[in-house]
C-alpha positions as CSV (number, residue, x, y, z in Angstrom):
1,X,-28.9,22.3,-0.5
2,X,-29.4,18.6,-1.0
3,X,-26.3,16.4,-1.6
4,X,-26.7,14.0,-4.5
5,X,-26.1,10.3,-3.6
6,X,-23.4,8.7,-5.6
7,X,-24.6,5.9,-7.9
8,X,-22.6,2.7,-8.5
9,X,-21.6,4.2,-11.9
10,X,-20.3,7.3,-10.2
11,X,-18.2,5.3,-7.8
12,X,-16.9,3.1,-10.6
13,X,-15.8,6.1,-12.6
14,X,-14.1,7.6,-9.5
15,X,-12.3,4.3,-8.9
16,X,-11.2,4.2,-12.5
17,X,-9.7,7.7,-12.2
18,X,-7.8,6.5,-9.1
19,X,-6.5,3.4,-10.9
20,X,-5.0,5.5,-13.7
21,X,-3.4,8.0,-11.3
22,X,-1.9,5.2,-9.2
23,X,-0.5,3.2,-12.0
24,X,0.9,6.3,-13.9
25,X,2.4,7.7,-10.6
26,X,0.2,10.8,-10.9
27,X,-1.9,10.3,-7.8
28,X,-2.9,12.9,-5.3
29,X,0.1,14.8,-3.9
30,X,1.2,13.7,-0.5
31,X,-0.8,15.4,2.3
32,X,2.2,15.1,4.6
33,X,5.8,16.1,3.9
34,X,8.1,13.2,3.3
35,X,9.9,12.1,6.5
36,X,13.1,12.3,4.4
37,X,12.7,16.0,3.5
38,X,15.6,18.1,4.6
39,X,18.0,15.2,5.0
40,X,21.1,14.9,2.7
41,X,21.7,11.7,0.9
42,X,24.8,9.6,1.5
43,X,27.1,8.3,-1.2
44,X,26.4,4.7,-2.1
45,X,28.2,2.1,-4.2
46,X,26.4,0.9,-7.4
47,X,25.4,-2.3,-5.7
48,X,24.1,-0.5,-2.6
49,X,22.1,1.9,-4.7
50,X,20.6,-1.0,-6.7
51,X,19.7,-2.9,-3.5
52,X,18.1,0.2,-1.9
53,X,16.1,0.9,-5.1
54,X,15.0,-2.8,-5.2
55,X,13.7,-2.5,-1.7
56,X,11.9,0.8,-2.3
57,X,10.4,-0.7,-5.5
58,X,9.0,-3.6,-3.5
59,X,7.5,-1.1,-1.0
60,X,6.1,1.0,-3.7
61,X,4.4,-2.0,-5.2
62,X,3.1,-2.9,-1.8
63,X,1.4,0.5,-1.6
64,X,0.0,0.1,-5.1
65,X,-1.6,-3.2,-3.9
66,X,-2.8,-1.5,-0.7
67,X,-4.6,1.2,-2.8
68,X,-6.2,-1.5,-4.9
69,X,-7.3,-3.6,-1.9
70,X,-8.9,-0.6,-0.1
71,X,-10.6,0.6,-3.3
72,X,-12.0,-2.8,-4.0
73,X,-13.2,-3.2,-0.4
74,X,-14.7,0.3,-0.3
75,X,-16.6,-0.5,-3.5
76,X,-18.3,-3.6,-2.0
77,X,-18.4,-2.8,1.7
78,X,-22.0,-2.9,3.1
79,X,-21.8,-0.5,6.0
80,X,-21.0,3.2,5.2
81,X,-18.7,3.5,8.2
82,X,-16.6,0.6,6.8
83,X,-16.4,2.2,3.4
84,X,-15.2,5.4,5.0
85,X,-12.6,3.5,7.1
86,X,-11.2,2.0,3.8
87,X,-11.1,5.4,2.2
88,X,-9.3,7.0,5.1
89,X,-6.7,4.3,5.1
90,X,-6.3,4.7,1.3
91,X,-5.7,8.4,1.6
92,X,-2.7,7.8,4.0
93,X,-1.4,5.1,1.6
94,X,-1.3,7.9,-1.1
95,X,1.4,9.6,1.0
96,X,3.4,6.4,1.0
97,X,3.1,6.1,-2.8
98,X,4.3,9.6,-3.3
99,X,7.2,9.2,-0.9
100,X,8.3,5.9,-2.5
101,X,8.2,7.4,-6.0
102,X,10.2,10.4,-4.9
103,X,12.8,8.1,-3.3
104,X,13.1,5.9,-6.4
105,X,13.7,9.0,-8.6
106,X,16.4,10.1,-6.2
107,X,18.0,6.7,-6.7
108,X,17.7,7.0,-10.5
109,X,15.3,4.1,-10.5
110,X,11.6,3.4,-11.3
111,X,8.6,1.5,-10.1
112,X,7.9,-2.1,-11.0
113,X,6.7,-2.9,-14.5
114,X,4.4,-5.5,-12.9
115,X,2.3,-3.0,-11.0
116,X,-0.7,-3.1,-13.3
117,X,-1.0,-6.9,-12.8
118,X,-0.6,-6.6,-9.0
119,X,-3.1,-3.8,-8.9
120,X,-5.7,-5.9,-10.8
121,X,-5.3,-8.9,-8.6
122,X,-5.4,-6.9,-5.4
123,X,-8.5,-5.0,-6.5
124,X,-10.3,-8.3,-7.1
125,X,-9.2,-9.7,-3.8
126,X,-10.4,-6.5,-2.0
127,X,-13.7,-6.5,-3.8
128,X,-14.2,-10.2,-3.0
129,X,-13.4,-9.7,0.7
130,X,-15.8,-6.7,0.9
131,X,-18.6,-8.8,-0.8
132,X,-18.2,-11.7,1.7
133,X,-18.9,-9.4,4.6
134,X,-17.5,-6.4,6.5
135,X,-16.0,-8.3,9.4
136,X,-14.0,-10.5,7.0
137,X,-13.1,-7.5,4.9
138,X,-11.7,-5.7,8.0
139,X,-10.0,-8.9,9.0
140,X,-8.3,-9.1,5.6
141,X,-7.0,-5.5,6.1
142,X,-5.6,-6.5,9.5
143,X,-3.9,-9.6,8.1
144,X,-2.5,-7.6,5.1
145,X,-1.1,-4.9,7.3
146,X,0.5,-7.4,9.6
147,X,2.4,-8.9,6.6
148,X,3.3,-5.4,5.3
149,X,4.8,-4.6,8.7
150,X,6.9,-7.7,8.5
151,X,8.3,-6.6,5.2
152,X,9.0,-3.1,6.4
153,X,10.8,-4.3,9.5
154,X,12.9,-6.7,7.3
155,X,13.7,-3.9,4.8
156,X,14.8,-1.5,7.6
157,X,17.3,-4.2,8.7
158,X,18.6,-4.5,5.1
159,X,19.1,-0.8,4.4
160,X,22.7,0.5,4.6
161,X,23.2,2.1,8.1
162,X,23.9,5.5,6.5
163,X,20.8,5.5,4.3
164,X,18.8,7.8,6.6
165,X,16.4,9.0,4.0
166,X,15.0,5.6,3.2
167,X,15.0,4.6,6.9
168,X,12.8,7.6,7.8
169,X,10.3,6.9,5.1
170,X,10.0,3.2,6.0
171,X,9.7,4.0,9.7
172,X,6.8,6.4,9.2
173,X,5.2,3.9,6.8
174,X,5.5,1.2,9.5
175,X,3.8,3.4,12.1
176,X,0.9,4.1,9.7
177,X,0.5,0.5,8.7
178,X,0.5,-0.7,12.3
179,X,-2.3,1.8,13.1
180,X,-4.3,0.7,10.0
181,X,-4.2,-2.9,11.2
182,X,-5.2,-2.0,14.8
183,X,-8.1,0.2,13.5
184,X,-9.4,-2.7,11.3
185,X,-9.5,-5.1,14.3
186,X,-11.0,-2.4,16.6
187,X,-13.8,-1.9,14.0
188,X,-14.8,-5.5,14.2
189,X,-12.3,-7.4,11.9
190,X,-12.3,-11.2,12.2
191,X,-9.2,-13.3,12.5
192,X,-8.8,-15.0,9.1
193,X,-8.5,-18.8,8.8
194,X,-4.9,-20.2,8.7
195,X,-5.1,-21.4,5.1
196,X,-6.1,-17.9,3.9
197,X,-3.2,-16.4,5.7
198,X,-0.8,-19.0,4.2
199,X,-2.1,-18.2,0.7
200,X,-1.6,-14.5,1.4
201,X,1.9,-15.2,2.5
202,X,2.7,-17.1,-0.8
203,X,1.3,-14.3,-2.9
204,X,3.3,-11.8,-0.9
205,X,6.5,-13.6,-1.5
206,X,5.9,-13.8,-5.2
207,X,5.2,-10.1,-5.3
208,X,8.3,-9.2,-3.3
209,X,10.7,-11.3,-5.4
210,X,9.4,-10.2,-8.7
211,X,9.0,-6.5,-7.9
212,X,12.6,-6.3,-6.5
213,X,14.0,-7.0,-10.0
214,X,11.2,-6.0,-12.4
């Protein structure tokens, strides 16, 4: 039986469905069990709980942005193997989304209200990077994952020492993100110019500060 090739319209409709699922926290269920499963929560003060929730909200927004970046890049990538690389990474990021949402609910909190805006910006950046060329698109992935890993390492230091559940989630996310960055470079990603990395850093700081509270 012949498999029908997806048209651009087919791909756009599929991406639109993913957008709605991501922003309404109704994405695909995690393919892997949460690293925090089976661990009991500790008792936190109100200020500790708010801080943990703020950190997890930032990480959730980071995963929303990652979904958008990968989807935008997969839409405009020129080589089929690069498109598949983006989709594979996006599938793992879906686990991260589910884990962060679950943790936020446990903390009686919610995702950032700014996620739709960050999603739109990230999608445009990803589509633009894919349109420029696959080596730059992959380089963009590597640079993005490098910055995400810095955030995760910093958040692991900020978490209360007895918040084992959040620690386990972020540790697994860190391992996945480091691998995504390595895979992007191994697939031919180019090192981005310093001004581009500086701009990415500025945007990342704005996202982090706003998502923590909003």
